[in-house]
C-alpha positions, 0 to 999 in steps of 0.5 A, spaced: 603 500 182 609 499 188 615 497 184 622 494 187 628 493 182 632 487 183 639 489 180 644 484 180 651 488 178 655 482 177 650 479 171 653 479 164 660 479 167 658 485 171 654 489 165 649 490 169 653 495 174 655 499 167 648 499 165 644 500 171 645 508 172 643 510 165 637 505 165 635 508 172 636 515 169 631 513 164 625 511 168 627 517 173 626 522 167 619 518 165 617 519 172 617 511 173 616 510 181 621 505 184 625 502 189 632 499 187 636 493 191 642 490 189 644 483 190 652 482 193 652 474 192 648 468 191 641 467 194 640 475 195 636 475 190 631 470 193 631 473 200 630 480 197 624 477 193 621 473 199 621 480 203 619 484 197 613 480 195 609 482 201 610 489 200 610 490 192 605 488 186 611 488 181 618 486 182 623 488 176 629 483 175 635 487 172 640 481 170 640 475 167 637 468 167 641 466 173 638 472 177 631 471 174 632 463 177 633 466 184 628 471 184 623 465 182 624 462 188 622 467 193 615 469 188 612 463 186 605 462 186 605 469 190 601 476 188 607 479 185 608 480 177 615 479 174 618 483 169 625 482 166 630 487 164 636 483 160 643 484 162 645 477 163 650 472 159 645 468 156 638 471 156 634 465 154 628 466 158 626 473 155 626 470 148 620 465 149 617 471 152 619 476 146 622 481 150 627 486 147 634 483 148 636 490 149 635 493 155 634 500 154 628 498 149 626 492 154 624 498 159 618 500 154 615 494 158 614 497 164 610 502 161 606 498 155 607 491 158 601 486 159 601 481 165 601 474 163 600 467 167 605 462 165 607 455 168 613 454 172 617 448 173 620 444 179 626 440 179 627 436 186 626 442 191 628 448 186 623 452 181 625 454 174 622 458 169 626 456 162 629 449 161 632 444 166 637 439 164 642 434 166 648 431 162 652 434 157 648 440 158 649 441 166 657 439 165 657 445 159 653 450 164 658 448 170 664 451 165 660 457 163 659 458 170 667 457 172 671 460 166 671 465 161 670 470 165 671 476 160 667 473 155 659 473 154 654 471 150 653 465 145 660 465 144 661 463 152 656 457 151 660 455 145 666 455 148 664 451 154 661 446 150 668 445 145 672 444 152 667 440 155 666 435 149 673 433 150 672 429 156 665 428 156 662 421 156 655 419 155 652 416 161 646 411 163 640 414 164 632 411 166 627 416 164 620 415 165 614 420 163 608 418 164 606 411 163 613 411 158 620 409 160 626 409 156 633 406 158 639 408 154 646 411 154 644 418 153 648 425 152 643 429 156 636 430 157 633 437 157 626 439 160 623 445 157 617 450 160 621 455 155 624 453 148 631 456 149 638 455 153 645 456 152 645 463 149 640 461 143 640 454 143 632 452 141 633 445 145 625 444 145 622 448 139 615 446 141 615 449 148 609 453 150 610 457 156 603 456 159 600 450 156 601 445 163 606 441 159 613 441 159 617 439 153 623 433 153 628 433 149 633 426 150 639 426 146 641 418 146 648 415 145 651 420 140 658 420 138 662 426 139 663 428 131 655 427 130 654 433 136 659 437 132 655 436 125 648 437 129 651 443 133 648 448 128 641 445 127 640 446 135 640 454 134 634 453 129 631 447 133 631 442 126 636 438 131 629 434 133 629 430 126 636 426 128 634 419 129 638 419 136 633 424 139 627 423 142 622 429 144 616 428 149 611 432 152 609 431 160 607 433 166 612 429 171 619 427 169 623 422 173 630 421 171 635 416 174 643 416 172 648 410 173 653 415 175 653 421 179 650 427 175 649 434 176 642 438 175 642 445 172 636 449 172 635 456 168 643 456 167 644 454 175 647 448 178 642 446 183 644 439 185 645 431 183 641 426 180 636 423 181 631 428 178 624 429 179 621 434 175 613 437 175 610 443 172 606 447 176 601 450 171 599 458 171 604 459 178 607 466 176 605 472 173 609 475 168 610 482 164 610 481 157 610 486 150 603 488 148 
């Protein structure tokens, strides 16, 4: 199988750059044939993926959720297989795929994995594979992407969350899912194809990557003390029992906001509300463990 590997050296606070020489050596020692390409800035991974998707059968991402997000923009509904070797900050998408978080162990996927069709979400004009949202979570993503350059993993998101919590104010949102409409002051709306975001927060615990549905978590007019009290519950998904949390499923979600609000998708800021979100069933082929 013709394989291209797209490496984002900056992923995981430059973790990819440090790991890649060893990863490449392991692949070469195991006689795995590939061509490698390196990103140098935003948008590079999308441009590479678009170009390569007509020439290779498999594209391997060595990077984080942001790199995966960029690559997906160039390969949705094309005949190319996606594999992920996680070297990023959060690595939440691989959790839903069941891929080892250790990059060296994840290499086994290229030799022993199986192809699987999964759904893809689309928010306005951007695809996403994991979680999109707006409100508090998008504000936290913005803080993560602009601060804490020397910290990675879950700690990055927790620090950004606490920093954002100080000044963030809930906003009036109108959320339409099918024939159901909710109007309320809300902390956030998260729409998941996968379950996790924020470095291991199980925001939509019942999400399934290939069920043709998106899972929606609407956190209503919750107070800041309630956020801190409920925070540990998000890591195991038990926050869904909170009386101010509404869980829904749907194929199309429309969100309007009374005040300007940024939208995040797979941990990347991609625009502002309003947001039209829909699911594209079975639109992407990914490599998963046997």
